[in-house]
C-alpha positions in Angstrom: 63.8 14.8 -26.1 60.2 13.5 -27.1 61.0 9.7 -25.8 62.2 11.1 -22.6 58.9 12.6 -22.1 57.0 9.9 -22.2 59.9 8.1 -20.4 58.9 10.4 -17.1 55.4 10.5 -18.0 55.0 6.5 -17.8 57.1 6.8 -14.9 55.3 8.7 -12.8 51.8 7.2 -13.7 53.4 3.9 -12.4 54.1 5.8 -9.1 50.8 7.4 -8.7 49.3 4.0 -9.5 51.4 1.8 -6.8 50.7 4.4 -4.0 47.0 4.3 -5.2 47.6 0.7 -5.0 48.7 0.6 -1.4 46.4 3.2 -0.3 43.7 1.0 -1.5 45.0 -2.2 0.0 45.7 -0.3 3.6 41.9 0.5 3.7 40.9 -2.8 2.6 42.8 -5.0 5.6 42.1 -1.8 8.2 39.8 -2.8 11.2 36.5 -3.0 10.2 34.5 -0.5 12.7 33.5 -2.5 15.2 29.5 -3.4 15.3 27.3 -3.3 18.0 25.7 -6.9 18.9 22.3 -5.3 17.8 23.7 -3.8 14.5 25.4 -7.4 13.5 22.2 -8.9 14.3 20.5 -7.1 11.4 23.3 -7.1 8.8 23.5 -11.0 9.1 19.4 -11.4 8.6 19.9 -9.3 6.1 22.9 -11.4 4.4 20.8 -14.2 4.4 17.2 -13.1 3.4 17.3 -9.8 2.1 16.3 -10.0 -1.7 19.3 -8.0 -3.2 21.8 -9.5 -0.7 24.4 -9.5 -2.9 24.5 -5.5 -3.1 24.8 -5.4 0.8 27.9 -2.6 2.0 30.3 -5.2 2.8 31.5 -2.6 6.4 28.6 -0.3 6.6 29.0 2.5 9.2 27.5 1.4 13.1 24.8 3.3 14.1 23.2 3.6 18.1 19.8 3.7 16.5 18.6 0.7 14.4 16.4 1.6 12.4 19.3 3.8 10.9 21.4 1.5 10.6 19.0 -0.6 8.5 18.3 2.7 6.5 21.7 2.2 5.4 21.6 -0.9 4.2 18.7 -0.3 2.2 18.6 -0.8 -1.5 17.7 2.2 -3.3 14.5 0.4 -4.6 13.5 -0.8 -1.2 10.8 1.7 0.5 9.3 -0.5 2.1 11.4 -2.9 4.6 11.2 -1.7 8.4 12.2 -3.0 11.7 10.1 -3.1 15.1 11.8 -2.2 18.2 9.8 -2.6 21.4 12.1 -0.2 23.0 11.5 2.7 20.8 8.2 2.9 19.7 7.2 4.8 16.7 5.7 8.1 17.8 3.7 8.5 15.3 1.4 6.1 13.0 -1.8 7.5 10.6 -5.1 9.6 11.6 -6.5 6.1 10.3 -5.5 4.2 13.5 -6.4 6.2 16.0 -9.5 8.3 14.6 -10.2 5.9 11.9 -10.0 9.1 9.4 -8.5 9.3 5.8 -8.1 12.7 4.1 -6.6 15.1 1.9 -4.8 18.5 1.8 -5.3 20.6 -1.3 -6.2 24.1 -2.7 -10.1 24.5 -3.2 -10.1 26.3 -6.6 -13.4 27.1 -5.9 -13.3 28.8 -3.4 -10.4 31.4 -4.0 -7.6 28.5 -4.5 -7.9 28.4 0.1 -6.6 25.2 1.6 -9.2 22.8 2.9 -8.6 19.4 4.3 -11.3 16.8 2.4 -12.9 13.9 4.5 -12.2 11.2 2.2 -13.2 8.3 4.2 -15.1 8.1 8.1 -14.5 4.3 9.0 -17.6 2.8 11.0 -16.8 2.6 14.7 -14.1 5.2 14.9 -14.2 8.6 16.1 -14.4 10.7 12.8 -17.7 8.7 12.2 -18.6 8.5 16.1 -18.1 12.5 16.3 -20.0 13.1 12.7 -17.7 13.2 10.4 -18.7 11.8 7.2 -16.9 11.5 3.3 -17.1 14.9 1.4 -16.8 16.8 4.7 -14.6 20.2 4.8 -12.4 21.3 7.2 -9.4 24.6 7.5 -7.7 24.1 10.6 -6.1 21.6 13.2 -6.2 22.5 16.7 -7.0 26.2 15.6 -4.3 25.8 13.6 -5.2 27.5 9.9 -4.2 25.0 7.0 -2.1 26.7 4.6 0.8 25.3 2.1 3.4 26.1 4.9 1.2 24.6 7.7 0.2 21.2 5.5 3.3 19.2 6.7 3.3 19.8 10.7 -0.8 19.7 10.3 -0.2 15.8 8.8 2.2 15.3 11.4 -0.4 16.5 13.9 -3.3 14.4 12.8 -0.8 10.9 13.1 0.5 11.6 16.5 -2.9 10.0 18.1 -3.2 12.9 21.1 -6.7 14.4 20.1 -7.5 17.1 17.6 -10.0 19.4 16.7 -11.0 20.1 13.2 -12.7 23.1 12.1 -15.1 22.2 9.7 -17.1 24.3 6.9 -19.2 24.1 4.3 -18.7 25.7 0.7 -21.9 28.1 -0.5 -22.0 30.3 -3.3 -17.9 30.4 -3.8 -17.4 31.1 -0.1 -16.1 29.0 2.9 -19.1 29.2 5.8 -17.7 28.1 9.4 -19.8 24.9 10.1 -18.5 23.3 13.8 -15.8 22.5 15.5 -15.5 18.8 15.8 -13.2 17.2 18.7 -11.8 13.8 17.9 -10.4 12.1 20.9 -8.2 8.9 19.9 -10.5 5.5 20.1 -9.6 1.9 19.8 -11.8 0.2 17.0 -12.3 -2.6 15.0 -12.6 -2.3 11.4 -14.7 -4.4 9.5 -12.7 -4.3 5.9 -16.4 -5.0 3.9 -17.9 -1.5 4.0 -20.9 -2.0 1.4 -22.1 -4.2 -1.0 -24.9 -3.4 -3.3 -26.4 -3.6 -7.0 -26.6 -1.0 -9.7 -29.0 -1.8 -12.5 -31.9 -4.5 -13.4 -32.7 -7.1 -15.3 -29.4 -8.9 -17.0 -27.3 -5.7 -16.8 -26.9 -5.9 -13.2 -23.5 -4.9 -11.7 -22.1 -5.9 -8.1 -20.7 -3.3 -5.9 -18.3 -3.8 -3.4 -16.1 -1.4 -1.4 -13.4 -3.5 0.6 -10.9 -1.6 2.6 -8.5 -4.5 4.0 -7.0 -8.0 3.0 -8.4 -9.0 6.9 -8.3 -12.8 7.0 -10.4 -12.8 10.2 -13.1 -11.3 8.2 -13.0 -13.5 5.3 -16.7 -15.2 6.4 -18.5 -12.1 5.8 -16.4 -11.2 2.5 -18.0 -14.1 1.1 -21.3 -13.6 2.4 -21.1 -10.4 0.8 -20.3 -11.9 -2.5 -22.8 -14.7 -2.0 -25.9 -12.0 -2.0 -24.1 -10.3 -5.1 -24.9 -13.6 -6.3 -27.9 -14.3 -5.6 -29.2 -10.9 -6.8 -27.6 -12.2 -10.2 -24.6 -10.0 -11.3 -23.3 -10.0 -14.6 -19.8 -8.2 -14.0 -18.0 -6.5 -10.4 -17.0 -3.5 -9.2 -14.7 -4.4 -6.7 -13.6 -0.5 -4.8 -9.9 -1.1 -3.3 -9.2 2.7 -4.0 -8.2 2.8 0.3 -6.8 -0.7 0.4 -3.5 -0.8 1.9 -3.4 -4.8 1.4 -3.1 -7.7 4.0 -3.0 -11.3 3.8 -2.5 -13.3 0.6 -4.9 -15.9 1.2 -7.9 -13.1 1.4 -6.7 -11.9 -2.0 -6.5 -15.5 -3.4 -10.2 -16.3 -1.8 -11.7 -12.7 -4.1 -9.7 -14.4 -7.4 -11.1 -17.8 -6.3 -14.5 -16.7 -6.2 -14.9 -13.9 -8.8 -12.4 -15.5 -11.8 -13.1 -19.0 -13.4 -10.3 -21.0 -12.3 -9.1 -23.9 -11.1 -7.7 -24.8 -7.3 -4.6 -26.1 -8.9 -4.2 -23.2 -11.1 -1.3 -20.9 -10.4 -1.9 -17.7 -8.2 1.4 -16.1 -7.0 5.6 -17.0 -8.1 7.3 -15.9 -4.7 10.7 -15.2 -6.3 13.5 -14.6 -3.4 17.3 -14.2 -3.8 19.9 -17.4 -4.5 19.3 -18.8 -0.7 15.3 -18.6 -0.9 14.9 -19.7 -4.5 11.3 -19.7 -6.2 8.2 -20.4 -4.8 5.3 -21.6 -6.8 2.0 -21.0 -4.8 -1.6 -22.1 -6.6 -5.2 -20.6 -5.0 -5.5 -23.7 -2.9 -1.9 -23.0 -1.6 -2.6 -19.7 -0.9 -6.2 -20.2 0.7 -4.5 -22.7 3.1 -2.0 -19.9 4.8 -5.7 -18.5 5.7 -7.4 -18.9 9.3 -10.0 -20.6 7.4 -8.1 -22.9 5.1 -11.5 -23.0 2.2 -11.4 -25.6 -0.3 -12.3 -25.0 -3.8 -15.3 -27.4 -2.9 -16.1 -25.4 0.0 -16.3 -22.4 -2.1 -18.4 -23.9 -4.7 -21.7 -21.5 -3.5 -20.4 -18.7 -3.4 -18.2 -18.6 -6.5 -19.4 -16.0 -9.4 -16.8 -16.8 -12.2 -17.3 -13.5 -13.8 -15.3 -13.0 -17.5 -14.7 -9.3 -16.1 -13.4 -8.0 -12.7 -13.1 -3.7 -12.2 -11.1 -2.4 -9.9 -10.9 0.8 -8.6 -7.7 2.2 -7.5 -5.8 5.1 -6.4 -2.1 6.0 -4.9 -3.2 4.7 -1.7 -3.4 1.2 -3.0 -1.2 -1.1 -2.4 0.5 -4.5 -1.7 -1.9 -7.4 -1.8 -4.7 -5.0 -3.7 -2.0 -4.7 -6.7 -1.3 -8.2 -6.1 -5.2 -9.1 -6.7 -5.4 -6.8 -9.9 -1.9 -8.1 -11.8 -2.3 -11.4 -11.0 -5.9 -12.5 -11.7 -5.5 -10.9 -15.2 -4.1 -14.5 -16.6 -7.5 -15.7 -15.9 -10.1 -12.6 -16.7 -10.5 -9.1 -18.1 -9.4 -6.8 -15.4 -10.1 -3.3 -15.7 -8.4 -0.9 -13.6 -9.9 2.7 -13.4 -8.8 5.2 -11.0 -5.0 6.1 -10.0 -1.5 4.7 -10.5 -1.3 1.9 -7.4 1.8 2.8 -5.0 4.1 0.0 -6.4 4.1 -2.7 -3.7 5.2 -5.3 -5.9 7.2 -7.5 -3.4 6.5 -9.6 -0.1 8.7 -10.2 3.4 8.2 -12.4 6.8 9.2 -11.4 10.3 12.6 -12.0 11.3 13.3 -11.7 15.2 16.3 -13.6 17.4 14.5 -16.8 18.4 17.3 -18.1 20.3 17.2 -19.5 24.0 18.3 -16.4 25.9 17.4 -13.6 22.6 20.1 -11.3 22.3 18.1 -8.6 20.4 14.3 -7.5 20.9 14.1 -6.3 17.2 11.4 -7.4 14.6 12.8 -7.3 11.0 10.9 -7.2 7.9 13.3 -7.4 4.9 12.0 -7.5 1.9 12.3 -11.0 0.5 10.8 -12.1 -2.6 9.5 -10.6 -5.2 6.0 -11.3 -6.8 5.1 -12.7 -10.3 2.0 -13.5 -11.6 1.0 -17.2 -13.8 2.4 -15.4 -16.9 5.5 -14.1 -15.2 4.4 -10.6 -15.1 5.7 -8.6 -12.2 8.0 -5.9 -11.5 5.6 -2.9 -10.7 7.5 -1.3 -8.3 6.3 2.2 -9.9 2.9 1.0 -9.8 -0.3 -0.2 -12.0 -1.3 2.3 -14.6 -5.4 2.2 -14.8 -6.1 1.7 -18.4 -9.0 4.3 -17.5 -7.2 7.0 -15.7 -10.0 8.8 -13.1 -8.8 11.7 -10.7 -11.6 11.2 -7.9 -10.7 14.7 -6.6 -11.5 15.8 -10.1 -15.6 16.4 -9.1 -16.5 18.1 -5.6 -17.8 17.5 -3.3 -16.9 13.8 -2.9 -20.2 11.6 -3.1 -20.7 8.6 -0.6 -19.2 5.3 -0.9 -21.2 3.7 -3.7 -22.6 6.5 -4.9 -23.3 6.3 -8.8 -22.1 9.7 -9.3 -18.6 9.2 -8.0 -16.9 9.8 -10.4 -14.8 6.2 -10.1 -18.1 4.3 -9.8 -19.8 6.2 -13.0 -16.7 5.3 -15.3 -17.0 1.5 -13.8 -20.4 1.7 -14.8 -19.9 3.1 -18.4 -17.1 0.3 -18.6 -19.6 -2.4 -17.2 -22.5 -1.6 -19.6 -20.2 -1.5 -22.7 -19.5 1.7 -23.3 -16.6 3.9 -24.0 -15.4 6.1 -20.7 -16.9 9.9 -21.0 -14.6 12.8 -20.8 -12.5 13.5 -17.9 -12.7 16.1 -15.7 -9.3 17.6 -15.0 -7.6 16.6 -11.7 -6.2 18.8 -8.9 -3.1 17.7 -6.9 -3.9 16.6 -3.4 -1.4 14.8 -0.7 -3.8 12.5 0.8 -3.1 10.2 4.2 -4.3 7.1 2.6 -1.0 7.3 0.9 1.5 7.9 3.7 -0.8 5.2 5.7 -0.3 2.4 2.4 3.3 3.3 2.3 3.9 2.5 6.1 1.5 -0.5 5.9 3.2 -4.0 5.9 4.1 -5.1 2.9 2.6 -8.6 2.0 3.8 -10.8 4.6 4.7 -14.3 3.2 4.6 -17.2 6.1 8.4 -18.9 6.3 
């Protein structure tokens, strides 16, 4: 009786396996859903170049929206691949692009937990600076809508659309927010000069240089060199490089800073690019990286500018990304790099532009898939969750925000302590913020490697 029961059990199990196998085989051999010409071009490109090309879906679901189709192909760890479609431009970009404004929304405990916007950065020449806004200013409403927990996301969107906004500014007095002014910001075109400020702290043999650098832009490399040269002439012994809102940019400019501040040779390895099996590995020296820039500086040309410091202090935040993170990670084999501030964004990969180069292009897209993982000369990389500072400081722990370069700015204060060989002081508790610089850096193009 028991043998018969086992026989029936195995027979039933075999039957279920056969049915399941036939069903799976039918699904595998069935005709795939047809892809549009645009979908197929995206898929073919990703199969060749994408870092995770071996994990692409075999039969992706078609989608008339090219960006949505790409999103369905991406690896779970991929936050940064993107596609430009000139026929369907993005409806919003950033408050930085339209107004030269970086800001954060937070609750102000000093004013009964009222929600406020805090101006983090007003770019010289941008609408915000032109209309009189400055770092540390507060506002409580956008286009007449009060900032609250429930309205914050909608107001973030309004500030990204570039249709012009009006901010109701306030000042904090004796625990009360008092109306200050209503400031209209029209969208304007401006060109950011990435070196905002270069100055020297201290006297004698204890001079520390400070440089606020907000974008790795090779077009302004000579201005960058001129600022570093002035610091060298002043006799600095250490340098504070402020990258707290820097979203990245040209690797050649990162290599330029490295070549000037670090005691390295032209042939020293700056960055290793590791692609999929189709792309292999590319080792790039400091000179190789400089050759990708618009000026193609040589180490002989850089001789008069070189500082060759033993220590570099870099200020970071959650908006510090891409080439900024590369500089933090890839100078560490050659000098002491002290990171102060908050954990960075975690853009540890590079891309390049892919478009249809045929005589009669079938698609008008430009695809930027993540292609390379980035490593330093010691093989260290894989910081997709961000680089954690050795000294963690929240710049919003002390309000109002000080002007850039102010020695009482909480990050600069800790940097000067470190530059002088003293331990960091007691930290004030931080506060949760929602910062526009993080959004900008998230959607800012990843490192673009020349093909």
